[in-house]
C-alpha positions, 0 to 999 in steps of 0.5 A: 500500500505504501509503495502505491501511495508513494506513486500516487501522491506526487502525481496528484499534485501535478499541474496539467496546465502548460505554458508560461507562468504555470508551475509544475505543482498546483498551488495550495490554498492559504486556508488549507495551509492555515488549517494544517498549521493549526492542526499540527500545533494542536498535535504538538501541544498534545504530544508535549502534554503527555511528556 
């Protein structure tokens, strides 16, 4: 399963648009990054609280 995941994930982020001004990977939305960042902070705080 992990081998397949490592094959799928990089392809999911590819930007199929071609031409000037297009990057190889699709951009992330700022809200997505902020939600992920907050979840990571809460996870870290939870881990530290267990120590």
